[in-house]
All heavy atoms as an XYZ file, in Angstrom:
924
protein
N       0.790     -1.152      0.029
C       0.038     -0.005     -0.008
C       0.910      1.157     -0.013
O       1.758      1.393      0.960
C      -0.943     -0.047      1.170
C      -1.900      1.021      1.274
O      -1.453      2.224      1.257
N      -3.103      0.785      1.519
N       0.670      2.140     -0.881
C       1.481      3.340     -1.086
C       1.469      4.184      0.152
O       2.536      4.656      0.561
C       0.984      4.075     -2.216
C       1.655      5.422     -2.506
C       2.748      5.435     -3.449
C       1.498      6.697     -2.042
N       3.185      6.736     -3.435
C       2.411      7.492     -2.717
C       0.487      7.204     -1.165
C       2.535      8.897     -2.371
C       0.592      8.565     -0.816
C       1.541      9.344     -1.437
N       0.307      4.261      0.812
C       0.314      5.131      2.089
C       1.185      4.640      3.117
O       1.889      5.312      3.914
C      -1.195      5.373      2.523
C      -1.895      6.191      1.424
C      -3.360      6.128      1.578
O      -3.912      5.076      1.857
N      -4.077      7.287      1.406
N       1.076      3.349      3.352
C       1.991      2.694      4.422
C       3.303      2.776      4.155
O       4.142      3.159      5.052
C       1.464      1.171      4.608
C       0.065      1.053      5.183
C       2.424      0.439      5.447
C      -0.517     -0.386      5.045
N       3.711      2.701      2.895
C       5.192      2.761      2.532
C       5.669      4.208      2.610
O       6.969      4.389      2.819
C       5.388      2.207      1.094
C       5.106      0.700      1.007
C       5.150      0.332     -0.445
O       5.355      1.087     -1.398
N       4.971     -1.081     -0.601
N       4.844      5.202      2.370
C       5.274      6.523      2.219
C       5.030      7.453      3.484
O       5.483      8.592      3.374
C       4.878      7.205      0.962
C       5.412      6.437     -0.264
O       6.668      6.597     -0.513
N       4.716      5.559     -0.912
N       4.120      7.103      4.265
C       3.668      7.908      5.377
C       3.912      7.154      6.809
O       3.078      6.309      7.088
C       2.242      8.447      5.233
C       2.028      9.303      3.992
N       2.477     10.618      4.008
C       1.500      9.078      2.811
C       2.160     11.093      2.772
N       1.604     10.191      2.052
N       4.766      7.601      7.501
C       5.145      7.094      8.734
C       3.976      6.931      9.684
O       3.777      5.856     10.291
C       6.268      7.743      9.377
C       6.843      7.152     10.588
C       7.968      7.871     11.322
O       8.389      8.923     10.725
N       8.497      7.347     12.409
N       3.100      7.915      9.808
C       1.983      7.982     10.726
C       0.705      7.486     10.076
O      -0.294      7.533     10.834
N       0.699      6.774      8.968
C      -0.569      6.429      8.344
C      -1.378      5.418      9.154
O      -2.544      5.510      9.384
C      -0.254      5.882      6.942
C      -1.598      5.244      6.314
C      -2.549      6.136      5.778
C      -1.686      3.888      6.212
C      -3.648      5.607      5.284
C      -2.919      3.334      5.590
C      -3.823      4.275      5.166
O      -5.002      3.694      4.613
N      -0.600      4.352      9.576
C      -1.309      3.291     10.352
C      -1.964      3.856     11.566
O      -3.190      3.460     11.868
C      -0.550      2.059     10.677
C      -0.037      1.450      9.286
C      -1.044      1.098     11.571
C       1.028      0.309      9.352
N      -1.132      4.632     12.413
C      -1.629      5.149     13.645
C      -2.894      6.117     13.323
O      -3.929      6.091     14.047
C      -0.598      5.985     14.297
C      -0.923      6.568     15.656
C       0.323      7.189     16.403
C      -0.139      7.614     17.740
N       1.066      8.164     18.424
N      -2.865      7.003     12.339
C      -3.935      7.833     11.870
C      -5.118      7.035     11.535
O      -6.340      7.377     11.820
C      -3.488      8.750     10.775
N      -4.937      5.959     10.771
C      -6.034      5.054     10.318
C      -6.747      4.472     11.460
O      -8.004      4.425     11.545
C      -5.526      4.044      9.282
C      -6.618      3.476      8.463
O      -7.710      4.014      8.248
N      -6.323      2.298      7.876
N      -5.946      3.932     12.355
C      -6.568      3.329     13.559
C      -7.373      4.377     14.369
O      -8.433      4.041     14.865
C      -5.483      2.623     14.368
C      -4.891      1.419     13.698
C      -5.980      2.256     15.798
C      -3.749      0.663     14.284
N      -6.792      5.536     14.562
C      -7.474      6.570     15.195
C      -8.805      6.960     14.583
O      -9.821      7.174     15.281
C      -6.540      7.868     15.301
O      -7.277      8.921     15.877
N      -8.799      7.050     13.282
C     -10.038      7.282     12.513
C     -11.113      6.238     12.774
O     -12.291      6.576     12.939
C      -9.760      7.382     10.969
O      -8.953      8.444     10.744
N     -10.813      5.052     12.809
C     -11.709      3.896     13.031
C     -12.289      3.951     14.557
O     -13.443      3.813     14.669
C     -11.065      2.548     12.813
C     -10.843      2.417     11.266
C     -11.925      1.387     13.245
C      -9.922      1.249     10.898
N     -11.371      4.265     15.414
C     -11.676      4.409     16.866
C     -12.649      5.539     17.088
O     -13.556      5.511     17.817
C     -10.524      4.391     17.661
C      -9.853      3.168     17.986
C      -8.681      3.265     18.954
N      -7.928      2.185     19.207
C      -6.722      1.998     19.439
N      -6.096      3.097     19.755
N      -6.108      0.832     19.520
N     -12.301      6.767     16.488
C     -12.918      7.978     16.875
C     -13.748      8.648     15.801
O     -14.548      9.644     16.105
C     -11.768      8.880     17.438
C     -10.993      8.430     18.522
N     -11.518      8.131     19.769
C      -9.716      8.066     18.490
C     -10.578      7.614     20.472
N      -9.430      7.500     19.795
N     -13.657      8.179     14.512
C     -14.258      9.019     13.494
C     -15.635      8.405     13.208
O     -16.006      7.275     13.543
N     -16.459      9.188     12.539
C     -17.873      8.754     12.201
C     -17.760      7.831     10.917
O     -18.242      8.169      9.840
C     -18.530     10.056     11.871
C     -17.562     10.989     11.322
C     -16.257     10.461     12.026
N     -17.215      6.712     11.005
C     -17.116      5.728      9.885
C     -18.288      4.823      9.693
O     -18.603      4.502      8.468
C     -15.848      4.950      9.978
C     -14.664      5.898      9.996
C     -15.704      3.843      8.898
C     -13.265      5.221      9.973
N     -18.913      4.406     10.753
C     -20.065      3.515     10.602
C     -21.254      4.132     11.265
O     -21.142      5.104     12.111
C     -19.753      2.169     11.197
O     -19.477      2.397     12.642
C     -18.629      1.540     10.597
N     -22.437      3.682     11.027
C     -23.619      4.046     11.732
C     -24.070      5.549     11.363
O     -24.639      6.172     12.189
N     -23.842      5.938     10.167
C     -24.167      7.321      9.721
C     -25.447      7.363      9.039
O     -25.736      8.379      8.197
C     -23.076      7.795      8.867
C     -21.764      8.093      9.528
C     -21.924      9.055     10.634
O     -22.230     10.199     10.428
O     -21.491      8.744     11.789
N     -26.303      6.461      9.190
C     -27.664      6.401      8.508
C     -28.458      7.714      8.778
O     -29.172      8.195      7.959
C     -28.554      5.169      8.917
C     -27.894      3.936      8.402
N     -26.722      3.357      9.017
C     -28.256      3.147      7.436
C     -26.545      2.272      8.323
N     -27.334      2.115      7.361
N     -28.393      8.200     10.033
C     -29.116      9.351     10.344
C     -28.636     10.584      9.470
O     -29.438     11.286      8.893
C     -28.885      9.734     11.889
C     -29.673     11.085     12.278
C     -29.219     11.483     13.571
N     -27.758     11.680     13.818
C     -27.155     12.775     13.392
N     -27.672     13.776     12.778
N     -25.804     12.892     13.551
N     -27.362     10.628      9.208
C     -26.832     11.712      8.517
C     -27.330     11.646      7.001
O     -27.793     12.504      6.262
C     -25.300     11.781      8.470
C     -24.687     12.757      7.479
C     -24.828     12.110      9.848
N     -27.215     10.310      6.508
C     -27.792     10.107      5.115
C     -29.211     10.458      4.996
O     -29.689     10.964      3.926
C     -27.493      8.697      4.733
C     -26.044      8.487      4.307
C     -25.082      7.999      5.055
C     -25.488      8.833      3.051
N     -23.880      7.966      4.267
C     -24.110      8.496      3.111
C     -26.075      9.343      1.800
C     -23.222      8.686      1.932
C     -25.161      9.505      0.763
C     -23.744      9.226      0.844
N     -29.992     10.192      6.005
C     -31.415     10.395      6.026
C     -31.682     11.927      5.928
O     -32.560     12.367      5.243
C     -32.186      9.872      7.163
C     -32.425      8.289      7.141
C     -33.595      8.010      6.205
C     -33.827      6.528      6.309
N     -34.724      6.001      5.215
N     -31.001     12.722      6.737
C     -30.971     14.086      6.742
C     -30.628     14.725      5.304
O     -31.293     15.587      4.989
C     -30.122     14.787      7.800
C     -30.582     14.596      9.257
C     -29.649     15.002     10.269
O     -28.520     15.657      9.913
O     -29.844     14.713     11.460
N     -29.684     14.121      4.781
C     -29.263     14.577      3.403
C     -30.388     14.256      2.434
O     -30.680     15.048      1.422
C     -27.968     13.883      2.960
C     -27.422     14.507      1.809
S     -25.759     13.734      1.220
C     -24.875     13.658      2.832
N     -31.071     13.156      2.635
C     -32.154     12.667      1.741
C     -33.290     13.723      1.758
O     -33.770     14.219      0.752
C     -32.643     11.290      2.083
O     -33.836     10.964      1.322
N     -33.647     14.085      3.020
C     -34.592     15.036      3.153
C     -34.326     16.392      2.524
O     -35.071     16.996      1.936
C     -35.054     15.190      4.694
C     -35.613     13.989      5.340
C     -36.857     13.531      4.547
O     -37.743     14.371      4.243
N     -36.932     12.278      4.239
N     -33.037     16.916      2.781
C     -32.571     18.089      2.071
C     -32.588     17.932      0.485
O     -33.109     18.957     -0.056
C     -31.201     18.525      2.584
N     -32.409     16.893      0.025
C     -32.366     16.726     -1.535
C     -33.753     16.890     -1.946
O     -34.029     17.331     -3.004
C     -31.766     15.399     -1.881
C     -30.216     15.235     -1.802
C     -29.813     13.797     -1.944
C     -29.540     16.247     -2.679
N     -34.742     16.312     -1.206
C     -36.089     16.267     -1.571
C     -36.876     17.491     -1.354
O     -37.878     17.790     -1.928
C     -36.950     15.024     -0.860
C     -36.347     13.718     -1.315
C     -36.939     12.604     -0.534
C     -36.369     11.241     -1.071
N     -36.800     10.226     -0.212
N     -36.240     18.471     -0.538
C     -36.932     19.652     -0.198
C     -36.697     20.715     -1.349
O     -35.431     21.029     -1.542
C     -36.512     20.196      1.086
O     -36.927     21.427      1.397
N     -37.684     21.279     -1.933
C     -37.519     22.166     -3.060
C     -36.792     23.558     -2.442
O     -36.188     24.298     -3.208
C     -38.741     22.544     -3.857
O     -39.584     23.067     -2.915
N     -37.109     23.796     -1.203
C     -36.450     25.110     -0.730
C     -35.425     24.741      0.407
O     -35.036     25.558      1.180
C     -37.626     25.904     -0.018
C     -38.321     25.268      0.988
O     -38.116     23.948      1.282
O     -39.020     25.921      1.775
N     -34.891     23.662      0.257
C     -33.876     23.089      1.243
C     -32.624     23.822      0.925
O     -32.392     24.459     -0.029
N     -31.567     23.567      1.797
C     -30.285     24.220      1.537
C     -29.559     23.611      0.405
O     -29.708     22.504      0.034
C     -29.432     23.788      2.890
C     -30.160     22.650      3.370
C     -31.581     22.675      3.084
N     -28.821     24.519     -0.304
C     -28.047     24.125     -1.459
C     -26.777     23.383     -0.869
O     -26.302     23.709      0.206
C     -27.500     25.354     -2.212
O     -26.360     25.130     -2.872
N     -26.378     22.378     -1.651
C     -25.083     21.642     -1.137
C     -23.925     22.506     -1.434
O     -22.980     22.233     -0.712
C     -25.042     20.323     -1.970
C     -26.162     19.345     -1.706
C     -26.004     18.034     -2.574
C     -26.249     18.963     -0.250
N     -23.969     23.431     -2.313
C     -22.861     24.409     -2.524
C     -22.823     25.517     -1.557
O     -21.746     25.841     -0.931
C     -22.838     24.895     -3.965
C     -21.669     25.754     -4.258
C     -21.625     26.264     -5.615
N     -21.318     25.126     -6.566
C     -21.516     25.226     -7.816
N     -21.942     26.282     -8.411
N     -21.267     24.249     -8.659
N     -23.885     26.016     -1.161
C     -24.003     27.257     -0.380
C     -25.250     27.163      0.474
O     -26.456     27.524     -0.039
C     -23.942     28.522     -1.118
C     -24.069     29.742     -0.259
O     -24.006     29.670      0.932
O     -24.081     30.946     -0.841
N     -25.168     26.706      1.774
C     -26.339     26.429      2.597
C     -27.172     27.782      2.727
O     -28.401     27.691      2.873
C     -25.762     26.218      3.840
C     -24.411     25.607      3.706
C     -23.949     26.322      2.472
N     -26.656     28.894      2.551
C     -27.445     30.204      2.733
C     -28.138     30.568      1.393
O     -28.984     31.388      1.396
C     -26.457     31.363      3.008
N     -27.758     29.883      0.286
C     -28.309     30.369     -1.033
C     -29.619     29.704     -1.471
O     -30.217     30.069     -2.334
C     -27.273     29.911     -2.172
N     -30.174     28.770     -0.682
C     -31.402     28.118     -0.971
C     -31.168     27.017     -1.972
O     -30.051     26.614     -2.185
N     -32.228     26.621     -2.697
C     -32.018     25.473     -3.618
C     -31.403     25.853     -4.846
O     -31.397     27.006     -5.233
C     -33.535     24.840     -3.922
O     -34.231     25.780     -4.506
N     -30.883     24.812     -5.526
C     -30.518     25.023     -6.984
C     -29.022     25.088     -7.235
O     -28.683     24.745     -8.368
N     -28.118     25.398     -6.271
C     -26.718     25.608     -6.670
C     -26.038     24.319     -7.211
O     -25.375     24.386     -8.220
C     -25.893     26.063     -5.527
N     -26.484     23.260     -6.787
C     -25.855     21.976     -7.350
C     -27.041     20.949     -7.692
O     -26.973     19.868     -7.880
C     -24.986     21.206     -6.375
C     -23.588     21.776     -6.224
C     -22.762     20.878     -5.321
C     -22.873     21.708     -7.599
N     -28.314     21.613     -7.940
C     -29.430     20.843     -8.169
C     -29.658     19.660     -7.226
O     -30.176     18.644     -7.609
C     -29.386     20.382     -9.668
C     -29.474     21.548    -10.621
C     -29.452     21.068    -12.068
O     -29.352     19.867    -12.320
N     -29.476     21.851    -13.008
N     -29.147     19.887     -6.028
C     -29.356     18.863     -4.958
C     -28.942     17.447     -5.331
O     -29.804     16.640     -5.211
C     -30.782     19.051     -4.363
C     -30.952     20.293     -3.652
O     -30.067     20.980     -3.162
N     -32.150     20.659     -3.573
N     -27.721     17.307     -5.746
C     -27.296     16.064     -6.154
C     -25.939     15.683     -5.428
O     -25.259     16.542     -4.936
C     -27.012     16.074     -7.639
C     -28.329     16.009     -8.523
C     -28.170     15.693     -9.844
N     -27.557     14.511    -10.209
C     -28.064     13.243    -10.228
N     -29.379     13.137     -9.856
N     -27.301     12.258    -10.610
N     -25.616     14.480     -5.278
C     -24.396     13.904     -4.641
C     -23.613     13.203     -5.485
O     -23.995     12.360     -6.277
C     -24.895     12.949     -3.435
C     -25.795     13.785     -2.345
C     -23.651     12.504     -2.697
C     -26.409     12.955     -1.500
N     -22.331     13.378     -5.457
C     -21.311     12.641     -6.117
C     -20.533     11.848     -5.140
O     -20.053     12.260     -4.194
C     -20.323     13.626     -6.852
C     -19.148     12.997     -7.619
C     -19.586     12.059     -8.747
C     -18.122     13.971     -8.062
N     -20.544     10.467     -5.588
C     -19.863      9.455     -4.735
C     -18.825      8.906     -5.709
O     -19.048      8.426     -6.738
C     -20.729      8.398     -4.199
C     -19.888      7.352     -3.442
C     -21.612      8.911     -3.330
N     -17.456      8.984     -5.218
C     -16.414      8.440     -6.098
C     -15.744      7.237     -5.279
O     -15.439      7.349     -4.148
C     -15.244      9.461     -6.442
C     -15.960     10.710     -7.074
C     -14.213      8.785     -7.264
C     -14.954     11.825     -7.355
N     -15.636      6.152     -5.951
C     -15.012      4.906     -5.283
C     -13.968      4.316     -6.121
O     -13.939      4.542     -7.320
C     -16.157      3.810     -5.110
S     -17.471      4.345     -4.057
N     -13.077      3.595     -5.483
C     -11.978      2.913     -6.272
C     -12.591      1.454     -6.681
O     -13.272      0.747     -5.988
N     -12.413      1.247     -7.959
C     -12.916      0.041     -8.562
C     -12.440     -1.246     -7.914
O     -13.119     -2.257     -7.820
C     -12.532     -0.053    -10.067
C     -13.103     -1.147    -10.835
C     -12.765     -1.096    -12.322
N     -12.581      0.202    -12.956
C     -13.482      1.072    -13.366
N     -14.752      0.699    -13.182
N     -13.156      2.260    -13.781
N     -11.193     -1.272     -7.330
C     -10.663     -2.465     -6.658
C     -10.413     -2.198     -5.206
O      -9.569     -2.794     -4.526
C      -9.355     -2.947     -7.448
C      -9.663     -3.449     -8.837
C      -8.349     -1.838     -7.466
N     -11.284     -1.395     -4.584
C     -11.152     -1.089     -3.156
C     -11.666     -2.202     -2.388
O     -12.898     -2.490     -2.456
C     -11.954      0.239     -2.892
C     -11.828      0.633     -1.418
O     -11.445     -0.152     -0.635
O     -12.028      2.020     -1.215
N     -10.845     -2.923     -1.626
C     -11.371     -3.997     -0.807
C     -12.038     -3.440      0.393
O     -12.751     -4.383      1.153
C     -10.144     -4.715     -0.502
C      -9.105     -3.760     -0.423
C      -9.460     -2.733     -1.418
N     -12.104     -2.212      0.809
C     -12.608     -1.721      2.132
C     -13.950     -1.168      1.793
O     -14.959     -1.557      2.469
C     -11.756     -0.628      2.661
C     -12.363      0.003      3.945
C     -10.265     -1.135      3.060
N     -14.170     -0.300      0.759
C     -15.430      0.155      0.465
C     -15.745     -0.293     -1.026
O     -15.222      0.240     -1.904
C     -15.366      1.720      0.444
C     -15.118      2.321      1.727
C     -16.749      2.396     -0.067
C     -14.854      3.737      1.962
N     -16.628     -1.202     -1.045
C     -17.006     -1.967     -2.302
C     -18.142     -1.127     -2.925
O     -19.214     -0.914     -2.304
C     -17.360     -3.376     -2.100
C     -17.918     -4.147     -3.326
C     -16.383     -4.199     -1.342
N     -17.860     -0.616     -4.067
C     -18.701      0.374     -4.747
C     -20.083     -0.176     -4.940
O     -21.076      0.564     -4.723
C     -18.097      0.910     -6.118
O     -17.947     -0.102     -6.995
N     -20.287     -1.378     -5.443
C     -21.632     -1.858     -5.575
C     -22.469     -1.964     -4.207
O     -23.657     -1.720     -4.238
C     -21.565     -3.278     -6.207
C     -21.120     -3.377     -7.587
O     -21.092     -2.262     -8.303
O     -20.673     -4.399     -8.113
N     -21.684     -2.370     -3.152
C     -22.376     -2.541     -1.919
C     -22.700     -0.990     -1.369
O     -23.864     -0.892     -0.748
C     -21.422     -3.101     -0.894
C     -21.298     -4.597     -1.174
C     -20.316     -5.251     -0.262
O     -19.723     -4.654      0.694
O     -19.818     -6.377     -0.526
N     -21.802     -0.125     -1.602
C     -22.151      1.308     -1.106
C     -23.349      1.820     -1.867
O     -24.282      2.433     -1.398
C     -21.042      2.206     -1.347
C     -21.125      3.683     -0.986
C     -21.411      3.719      0.458
C     -19.800      4.417     -1.307
N     -23.467      1.510     -3.189
C     -24.620      2.028     -4.051
C     -25.848      1.446     -3.497
O     -26.854      2.141     -3.363
C     -24.317      1.720     -5.549
C     -25.365      2.345     -6.352
C     -24.985      2.316     -7.863
O     -23.881      1.801     -8.229
O     -25.862      2.712     -8.654
N     -25.951      0.097     -3.171
C     -27.013     -0.466     -2.606
C     -27.412      0.104     -1.281
O     -28.596      0.364     -1.036
C     -26.743     -2.003     -2.410
C     -26.642     -2.818     -3.696
C     -26.272     -4.212     -3.507
O     -26.319     -4.690     -2.356
O     -25.926     -4.993     -4.474
N     -26.386      0.378     -0.454
C     -26.656      0.997      0.957
C     -27.319      2.314      0.861
O     -28.246      2.694      1.485
C     -25.391      0.959      1.714
C     -24.891     -0.406      2.150
O     -25.685     -1.382      2.157
O     -23.665     -0.396      2.573
N     -26.763      3.129     -0.079
C     -27.269      4.555     -0.312
C     -28.691      4.463     -0.753
O     -29.519      5.218     -0.284
C     -26.284      5.372     -1.163
C     -24.958      5.578     -0.365
C     -26.949      6.641     -1.593
C     -23.918      6.256     -1.177
N     -28.920      3.523     -1.743
C     -30.256      3.544     -2.292
C     -31.188      3.048     -1.240
O     -32.371      3.545     -1.121
C     -30.275      2.507     -3.452
N     -30.898      2.220     -0.329
C     -31.715      1.714      0.687
C     -32.033      2.818      1.793
O     -33.127      2.991      2.142
C     -31.033      0.471      1.435
N     -30.949      3.502      2.085
C     -31.159      4.636      2.971
C     -31.953      5.766      2.360
O     -32.896      6.365      3.041
C     -29.794      5.156      3.504
C     -29.103      4.091      4.323
C     -30.011      6.419      4.341
C     -27.745      4.329      4.600
N     -31.705      6.257      1.163
C     -32.290      7.337      0.606
C     -33.709      7.077     -0.149
O     -34.463      7.848     -0.428
C     -31.400      7.913     -0.517
C     -30.088      8.551     -0.038
C     -29.316      9.151     -1.234
C     -30.304      9.618      1.067
N     -33.934      5.735     -0.252
C     -35.176      5.283     -1.014
C     -34.873      5.112     -2.400
O     -35.645      4.371     -3.034
N     -33.759      5.642     -2.926
C     -33.338      5.458     -4.275
C     -32.036      6.022     -4.415
O     -31.485      6.760     -3.458
C     -34.330      6.039     -5.314
O     -34.162      7.446     -5.366
N     -31.332      5.762     -5.538
C     -30.057      6.424     -5.660
C     -30.172      7.492     -6.901
O     -29.110      7.825     -7.424
C     -28.977      5.350     -5.877
O     -29.344      4.638     -7.088
N     -31.405      7.846     -7.259
C     -31.447      8.758     -8.468
C     -30.828     10.181     -8.136
O     -30.488     10.813     -9.123
C     -32.914      8.994     -8.828
C     -33.722      9.674     -7.781
C     -35.240      9.625     -8.188
O     -35.760      8.681     -8.727
O     -36.011     10.696     -7.854
N     -30.605     10.658     -6.840
C     -30.091     11.911     -6.629
C     -28.581     11.773     -6.468
O     -27.885     12.701     -6.093
C     -30.662     12.538     -5.410
C     -32.024     12.875     -5.595
O     -32.458     13.314     -6.698
O     -32.855     12.694     -4.642
N     -28.090     10.537     -6.710
C     -26.609     10.273     -6.491
C     -25.967      9.838     -7.654
O     -26.486      8.971     -8.425
C     -26.455      9.142     -5.341
C     -24.995      8.923     -4.997
C     -27.197      9.633     -4.105
N     -24.838     10.436     -8.048
C     -24.014     10.150     -9.158
C     -22.836      9.214     -8.667
O     -22.077      9.705     -7.817
C     -23.503     11.283     -9.921
O     -24.616     11.968    -10.459
C     -22.614     10.877    -11.078
N     -22.714      7.965     -9.098
C     -21.705      7.208     -8.746
C     -20.561      7.085     -9.776
O     -20.876      6.873    -10.954
C     -22.084      5.739     -8.413
C     -22.978      5.650     -7.356
C     -24.392      5.736     -7.336
C     -22.429      5.437     -5.933
C     -25.123      5.697     -6.093
C     -23.199      5.304     -4.847
C     -24.566      5.529     -4.955
N     -19.343      7.302     -9.427
C     -18.196      7.110    -10.380
C     -17.159      6.222     -9.733
O     -16.966      6.216     -8.511
C     -17.584      8.471    -10.622
C     -18.507      9.325    -11.616
C     -17.840     10.597    -12.200
O     -16.603     10.640    -12.207
O     -18.579     11.472    -12.565
N     -16.418      5.456    -10.627
C     -15.358      4.637    -10.049
C     -14.099      4.980    -10.776
O     -14.139      5.323    -12.015
C     -15.616      3.121    -10.221
O     -15.904      2.905    -11.535
C     -16.835      2.744     -9.295
N     -13.070      4.885    -10.040
C     -11.666      5.151    -10.650
C     -10.938      3.838    -10.553
O     -11.263      3.078     -9.789
C     -10.937      6.240    -10.004
C     -11.588      7.587    -10.138
C     -10.652      5.995     -8.464
N     -10.097      3.567    -11.482
C      -9.407      2.311    -11.627
C      -8.229      2.341    -10.504
O      -6.913      2.542    -10.910
C      -8.751      2.132    -12.992
C      -8.304      0.663    -13.167
O      -8.635     -0.144    -12.529
O      -7.397      0.438    -14.076
N      -8.598      2.118     -9.261
C      -7.634      2.136     -8.119
C      -8.224      1.454     -6.999
O      -9.378      1.117     -7.043
C      -7.244      3.664     -7.852
N      -7.445      1.490     -5.866
C      -8.041      0.918     -4.674
C      -8.451      1.933     -3.628
O      -8.852      3.024     -4.065
N      -8.298      1.655     -2.461
C      -8.860      2.510     -1.293
C      -8.079      3.883     -1.212
O      -8.491      4.818     -0.785
C      -8.785      1.780      0.017
C      -9.571      2.503      1.125
N     -10.898      2.509      1.098
C      -9.068      3.032      2.266
C     -11.305      3.140      2.169
N     -10.260      3.554      2.995
N      -6.883      3.940     -1.768
C      -6.148      5.006     -1.688
C      -6.211      5.983     -2.875
O      -5.433      6.754     -3.051
C      -4.606      4.589     -1.620
C      -4.038      3.710     -2.613
O      -4.763      3.299     -3.437
O      -2.847      3.474     -2.605
N      -7.266      5.760     -3.687
C      -7.429      6.564     -4.959
C      -7.302      8.123     -4.784
O      -6.871      8.802     -5.692
C      -8.636      6.152     -5.704
C     -10.028      6.702     -5.109
C     -10.508      7.844     -5.389
C     -10.629      5.930     -4.176
C     -11.659      8.381     -4.813
C     -11.907      6.273     -3.546
C     -12.338      7.622     -3.910
N      -7.853      8.692     -3.609
C      -7.695     10.106     -3.469
C      -6.146     10.555     -3.614
O      -5.877     11.689     -4.124
C      -8.214     10.391     -2.194
C      -9.257      9.395     -1.849
C      -8.502      8.104     -2.491
N      -5.190      9.718     -3.195
C      -3.871     10.111     -3.170
C      -3.264      9.580     -4.464
O      -2.486     10.529     -5.075
C      -3.074      9.522     -2.063
N      -3.618      8.509     -5.014
C      -2.880      7.993     -6.207
C      -3.586      8.395     -7.407
O      -2.978      8.360     -8.531
C      -2.886      6.361     -6.134
O      -4.195      5.917     -6.133
C      -2.071      5.950     -4.933
N      -4.773      8.857     -7.462
C      -5.471      9.217     -8.628
C      -6.113     10.616     -8.488
O      -7.216     11.014     -8.847
C      -6.613      8.285     -9.087
C      -6.142      6.895     -9.307
C      -5.510      6.811    -10.736
N      -5.345      5.485    -11.148
C      -4.230      4.700    -11.007
N      -3.183      5.339    -10.286
N      -4.171      3.481    -11.453
N      -5.450     11.523     -7.811
C      -5.939     12.897     -7.354
C      -6.458     13.694     -8.499
O      -7.475     14.208     -8.542
C      -4.955     13.630     -6.421
O      -3.780     13.819     -7.172
N      -5.588     13.716     -9.612
C      -6.009     14.474    -10.812
C      -7.408     13.992    -11.379
O      -8.253     14.792    -11.708
C      -4.919     14.516    -11.912
N      -7.504     12.606    -11.359
C      -8.747     12.083    -11.944
C     -10.025     12.490    -11.004
O     -11.110     12.712    -11.416
C      -8.665     10.544    -12.132
C      -9.891      9.951    -12.714
C      -9.641      8.401    -12.973
O      -8.626      7.878    -12.692
N     -10.588      7.726    -13.408
N      -9.746     12.411     -9.731
C     -10.704     12.706     -8.776
C     -11.139     14.270     -8.912
O     -12.381     14.518     -9.001
C     -10.259     12.497     -7.283
C     -11.267     12.990     -6.287
C     -10.189     11.059     -7.115
N     -10.212     15.106     -8.942
C     -10.536     16.500     -9.203
C     -11.301     16.745    -10.496
O     -12.285     17.446    -10.592
C      -9.177     17.336     -9.162
C      -9.563     18.901     -9.495
C      -8.623     17.377     -7.703
N     -10.953     16.054    -11.529
C     -11.509     16.214    -12.891
C     -12.934     15.678    -12.772
O     -13.940     16.271    -13.262
C     -10.867     15.388    -13.831
C     -11.390     15.431    -15.226
N     -11.242     16.577    -16.122
C     -12.094     14.480    -15.981
C     -11.903     16.239    -17.199
N     -12.423     15.009    -17.100
N     -13.206     14.551    -12.116
C     -14.587     14.086    -11.884
C     -15.405     15.108    -11.077
O     -16.626     15.241    -11.464
C     -14.552     12.772    -11.111
O     -13.982     11.719    -11.841
N     -14.876     15.689    -10.002
C     -15.660     16.656     -9.274
C     -15.982     17.935    -10.078
O     -17.120     18.405    -10.147
C     -14.850     17.031     -8.052
C     -14.777     15.830     -7.106
C     -15.520     18.255     -7.322
C     -13.708     16.095     -5.976
N     -15.007     18.349    -10.893
C     -15.300     19.589    -11.640
C     -16.270     19.274    -12.795
O     -17.167     20.061    -12.993
C     -13.929     20.049    -12.365
C     -12.822     20.492    -11.340
S     -13.335     21.934    -10.474
C     -13.264     23.107    -11.673
N     -16.280     18.099    -13.430
C     -17.281     17.704    -14.374
C     -18.603     17.547    -13.750
O     -19.596     18.100    -14.366
C     -16.891     16.338    -15.082
C     -15.818     16.511    -16.088
O     -15.431     17.720    -16.550
O     -15.363     15.406    -16.579
N     -18.624     17.093    -12.536
C     -19.945     16.963    -11.855
C     -20.551     18.373    -11.595
O     -21.674     18.565    -11.872
C     -19.743     16.187    -10.541
C     -20.987     16.129     -9.551
C     -21.963     15.277     -9.986
C     -21.034     16.917     -8.517
C     -23.140     15.139     -9.209
C     -22.154     16.854     -7.726
C     -23.222     15.972     -8.082
N     -19.720     19.201    -11.063
C     -20.138     20.596    -10.841
C     -20.551     21.293    -12.159
O     -21.732     21.940    -12.111
C     -19.067     21.461    -10.391
C     -18.850     21.222     -8.819
C     -19.622     20.483     -7.976
C     -17.655     21.644     -8.038
N     -19.087     20.398     -6.584
C     -17.804     21.057     -6.699
C     -16.504     22.239     -8.290
C     -16.915     21.324     -5.685
C     -15.655     22.483     -7.295
C     -15.876     22.037     -6.076
N     -19.888     21.066    -13.180
C     -20.399     21.662    -14.453
C     -21.725     21.056    -14.949
O     -22.587     21.777    -15.433
C     -19.341     21.378    -15.503
C     -18.047     22.226    -15.366
C     -17.063     21.924    -16.337
C     -15.712     22.665    -16.193
N     -14.611     22.203    -17.038
N     -21.827     19.829    -14.870
C     -23.070     19.133    -15.211
C     -24.282     19.494    -14.332
O     -25.404     19.497    -14.754
C     -22.989     17.661    -15.190
C     -22.180     16.952    -16.261
C     -22.192     15.455    -16.352
N     -22.099     14.841    -15.015
C     -20.984     14.279    -14.520
N     -19.842     14.371    -15.201
N     -21.029     13.658    -13.394
N     -23.998     19.837    -13.133
C     -25.089     20.067    -12.078
C     -25.366     21.657    -11.952
O     -26.242     21.940    -11.231
C     -24.598     19.601    -10.662
O     -24.309     18.147    -10.754
N     -24.604     22.434    -12.644
C     -24.745     23.898    -12.519
C     -26.001     24.298    -13.340
O     -26.456     23.783    -14.199
C     -23.570     24.660    -12.968
């Protein structure tokens, strides 16, 4: 794993995230997001003070195609179950593992920029 080989504190930080971070049991947050997406006058995802419309209330989820930790098909099913559907969510995969934000950062930024352009 690139991060383990190149970052001395990676394992310690990862363990700390699992112990103290909101990694599991976030269904309440997803439900709140679902309600905001369905509300025509709900907060914008780009600017909460701006009202609806800035990103047409859509979510972009980017996953690594060969990620053994977060399996994209399973995540898509989970999100659809929590939100009632996944129609407000755009899923993209990159040809990488769990470390894709570091190893495929240019592709991730490009995906986000394209999503913003399509959603504007």
